[in-house]
FIBA-540109 format. One record per residue: x negated, y negated, z of N, C-alpha, C in turn; residue number from 0. Coordinates in Angstrom, 2 decimals. Example, Ala and Ser with C-alpha at 12.3 -4.5 7.8 and 13.67 -1.06 7.14 Angstrom:
2
      nu      nv      nw     cau     cav     caw      cu      cv      cw pos
  -13.19    5.69    7.80  -12.30    4.50    7.80  -13.20    3.30    7.80   0
  -12.85    2.25    7.08  -13.67    1.06    7.14  -12.90   -0.03    7.87   1
//
This chain:
108
      nu      nv      nw     cau     cav     caw      cu      cv      cw pos
  121.49   57.27  146.74  120.49   57.05  147.77  119.18   57.69  147.34   0
  118.14   56.93  147.38  116.86   57.41  146.89  116.05   58.18  147.92   1
  115.10   58.94  147.44  114.27   59.77  148.31  113.41   58.95  149.26   2
  113.13   57.72  148.94  112.32   56.89  149.83  113.13   55.75  150.44   3
  114.45   55.91  150.43  115.33   54.94  151.07  116.07   54.07  150.07   4
  117.01   53.33  150.58  117.82   52.45  149.76  118.88   53.20  148.97   5
  119.63   52.45  148.20  120.68   53.06  147.39  120.90   52.25  146.13   6
  121.47   52.89  145.14  121.82   52.22  143.90  123.24   52.56  143.55   7
  123.92   51.66  142.89  125.30   51.90  142.48  125.38   51.95  140.97   8
  125.94   53.03  140.46  126.12   53.16  139.02  124.91   53.74  138.33   9
  125.15   54.22  137.12  124.12   54.91  136.37  122.93   54.06  136.01  10
  123.15   52.82  135.56  122.04   51.97  135.14  121.14   51.63  136.32  11
  121.73   51.20  137.43  120.94   50.83  138.60  120.21   52.05  139.17  12
  120.88   53.19  139.20  120.26   54.41  139.71  119.09   54.82  138.82  13
  119.26   54.79  137.51  118.18   55.16  136.58  116.98   54.22  136.74  14
  117.23   52.93  136.91  116.13   51.97  137.10  115.37   52.26  138.38  15
  116.09   52.57  139.46  115.44   52.86  140.74  114.62   54.15  140.64  16
  115.18   55.17  139.98  114.46   56.43  139.83  113.19   56.24  139.01  17
  113.25   55.44  137.97  112.07   55.18  137.15  111.01   54.43  137.96  18
  111.42   53.48  138.78  110.47   52.72  139.61  109.78   53.64  140.62  19
  110.52   54.55  141.23  109.93   55.50  142.17  108.97   56.44  141.43  20
  109.36   56.94  140.27  108.53   57.87  139.51  107.19   57.24  139.13  21
  107.17   55.94  138.88  105.92   55.27  138.51  104.91   55.25  139.65  22
  105.35   55.47  140.89  104.46   55.43  142.05  103.66   56.72  142.22  23
  104.08   57.81  141.55  103.41   59.10  141.69  102.29   59.22  140.66  24
  101.09   59.58  141.11   99.99   59.79  140.19   99.86   61.26  139.82  25
   99.87   62.13  140.80   99.71   63.56  140.54  100.13   64.35  141.76  26
  100.11   65.65  141.61  100.42   66.51  142.74  100.56   67.96  142.33  27
  100.55   68.81  143.32  100.77   70.24  143.11  101.74   70.71  144.18  28
  102.42   71.80  143.89  103.35   72.28  144.89  103.89   73.66  144.59  29
  104.71   74.12  145.51  105.37   75.42  145.36  106.72   75.36  146.06  30
  107.58   76.28  145.68  108.93   76.34  146.23  109.09   77.66  146.97  31
  109.60   77.56  148.20  109.91   78.75  149.00  111.43   78.87  149.07  32
  111.97   79.92  148.47  113.42   80.16  148.50  113.79   80.77  149.84  33
  114.67   80.10  150.58  115.12   80.59  151.88  116.43   81.37  151.77  34
  117.33   80.90  150.91  118.63   81.53  150.77  119.26   81.04  149.48  35
  120.22   81.76  149.02  120.93   81.37  147.82  122.01   82.39  147.55  36
  122.93   82.02  146.70  123.98   82.95  146.37  124.90   82.41  145.31  37
  125.79   83.28  144.88  126.78   82.94  143.87  128.13   83.43  144.35  38
  129.13   82.60  144.19  130.51   82.98  144.48  131.37   82.44  143.35  39
  131.77   83.32  142.43  132.53   82.88  141.28  131.71   81.95  140.41  40
  132.20   80.73  140.23  131.51   79.74  139.40  130.72   78.73  140.22  41
  130.46   79.03  141.48  129.63   78.18  142.34  128.39   78.95  142.77  42
  127.26   78.24  142.87  126.02   78.83  143.34  125.30   77.81  144.21  43
  124.44   78.33  145.10  123.70   77.44  145.98  122.29   77.99  146.19  44
  121.38   77.08  146.47  120.00   77.40  146.81  119.60   76.59  148.03  45
  118.87   77.21  148.93  118.28   76.52  150.08  116.79   76.83  150.02  46
  115.98   75.78  149.97  114.54   75.95  149.71  113.71   75.01  150.55  47
  112.43   75.33  150.61  111.44   74.39  151.11  110.49   74.12  149.95  48
  110.33   72.86  149.60  109.38   72.45  148.57  108.15   71.93  149.30  49
  107.03   72.60  149.12  105.78   72.20  149.77  104.85   71.64  148.69  50
  104.37   70.43  148.92  103.55   69.79  147.89  102.42   68.98  148.53  51
  101.40   68.79  147.73  100.36   67.82  148.03  100.43   66.81  146.90  52
  100.59   65.53  147.26  100.82   64.50  146.25   99.82   63.36  146.39  53
   99.68   62.62  145.28   98.86   61.42  145.27   99.75   60.31  144.71  54
   99.92   59.25  145.50  100.71   58.10  145.06   99.81   57.06  144.41  55
  100.41   56.04  143.85   99.70   54.98  143.15   99.02   54.01  144.12  56
   98.99   54.33  145.38   98.30   53.51  146.37   97.01   54.24  146.75  57
   96.07   53.54  147.29   94.80   54.20  147.65   94.88   54.98  148.96  58
   95.80   55.94  149.06   95.95   56.71  150.29   95.39   58.11  150.16  59
   95.01   58.52  148.97   94.51   59.87  148.77   95.64   60.88  148.80  60
   95.26   62.14  148.87   96.27   63.20  148.90   96.99   63.20  150.24  61
   98.26   63.57  150.17   99.02   63.72  151.41  100.08   64.80  151.25  62
  100.50   65.33  152.36  101.52   66.38  152.39  102.88   65.77  152.08  63
  103.69   66.49  151.31  105.03   66.03  150.93  105.94   67.25  150.91  64
  106.36   67.68  152.09  107.19   68.87  152.21  108.64   68.46  152.41  65
  109.53   69.10  151.65  110.96   68.76  151.70  111.79   70.00  151.99  66
  112.87   69.84  152.74  113.88   70.88  152.83  114.98   70.48  151.85  67
  115.40   71.45  151.05  116.23   71.14  149.89  117.45   72.06  149.84  68
  118.58   71.48  149.52  119.80   72.24  149.23  120.31   71.77  147.87  69
  120.63   72.74  147.00  121.20   72.42  145.70  122.46   73.25  145.49  70
  123.46   72.63  144.87  124.72   73.30  144.58  124.98   73.19  143.08  71
  125.40   74.30  142.48  125.62   74.38  141.03  127.04   74.85  140.74  72
  127.54   74.47  139.57  128.85   74.92  139.07  128.65   75.42  137.65  73
  129.32   76.54  137.36  129.28   77.06  136.00  130.51   76.53  135.27  74
  130.29   75.85  134.16  131.37   75.30  133.34  131.09   75.67  131.89  75
  132.03   76.31  131.25  131.86   76.75  129.86  130.60   77.59  129.67  76
  130.30   78.43  130.67  129.16   79.33  130.57  127.81   78.70  130.86  77
  127.78   77.43  131.26  126.53   76.72  131.52  126.49   76.28  132.99  78
  125.39   76.58  133.67  125.23   76.13  135.05  124.82   74.66  135.08  79
  125.54   73.87  135.88  125.25   72.44  136.03  125.00   72.16  137.51  80
  123.95   71.40  137.78  123.70   71.02  139.17  124.68   69.92  139.57  81
  125.43   70.19  140.63  126.39   69.21  141.14  125.78   68.32  142.20  82
  124.89   68.90  142.98  124.40   68.15  144.14  123.00   68.63  144.51  83
  122.16   67.72  144.89  120.84   68.03  145.46  120.63   67.13  146.65  84
  120.26   67.73  147.75  119.89   66.95  148.93  118.50   67.42  149.34  85
  117.61   66.47  149.55  116.26   66.79  150.02  115.85   65.74  151.04  86
  115.29   66.21  152.12  114.75   65.28  153.11  113.46   65.86  153.66  87
  112.64   65.02  154.28  111.33   65.48  154.74  111.45   66.64  155.74  88
  110.62   67.63  155.55  110.50   68.72  156.50  109.44   68.25  157.50  89
  109.89   67.76  158.62  108.98   67.16  159.60  108.52   68.19  160.61  90
  107.36   67.93  161.18  106.88   68.78  162.26  107.77   68.56  163.48  91
  107.86   69.59  164.31  108.71   69.53  165.49  108.21   68.46  166.45  92
  109.15   67.66  166.98  108.85   66.61  167.95  109.80   66.73  169.13  93
  109.38   66.24  170.26  110.26   66.24  171.44  111.35   65.18  171.24  94
  112.39   65.29  172.03  113.47   64.30  171.98  112.94   62.90  172.28  95
  112.02   62.79  173.22  111.46   61.48  173.58  110.66   60.89  172.41  96
  109.89   61.73  171.70  109.13   61.24  170.54  110.06   60.77  169.43  97
  111.14   61.52  169.19  112.09   61.12  168.13  112.81   59.84  168.50  98
  113.20   59.71  169.77  113.88   58.48  170.21  112.97   57.28  170.03  99
  111.69   57.44  170.36  110.73   56.33  170.19  110.56   56.00  168.71 100
  110.49   57.02  167.85  110.35   56.79  166.42  111.56   56.05  165.86 101
  112.75   56.48  166.26  113.97   55.81  165.78  114.06   54.38  166.30 102
  113.60   54.15  167.51  113.63   52.79  168.06  112.73   51.85  167.26 103
  111.58   52.33  166.81  110.68   51.47  166.04  111.20   51.30  164.61 104
  111.95   52.28  164.10  112.48   52.20  162.73  113.60   51.19  162.62 105
  114.28   50.88  163.71  115.41   49.96  163.66  115.05   48.56  164.09 106
  113.79   48.33  164.44  113.40   46.98  164.87  112.71   46.24  163.77 107
//
């Protein structure tokens, strides 16, 4: 499942989709705020907020691109490997009524 929606099956399709998304980015700057993390044996986790200002390949100018991120790692043969990354938009707080209206327009 891609960061801007949709899904791909298999390595080739996923790589093609990731390359297509990457071509849409022109530039950007950002920083990472570590909220939590830890290690237990051969497993480790990070919980972060990635705050960025980005420019896409469309004439929209700079825009905010803040994500809440969770990553999980496994140590195998002395090397840490990322097993999982989940990131979704860190949205400003909205009332239940505002979210219900937003979801209603997203499904029509």
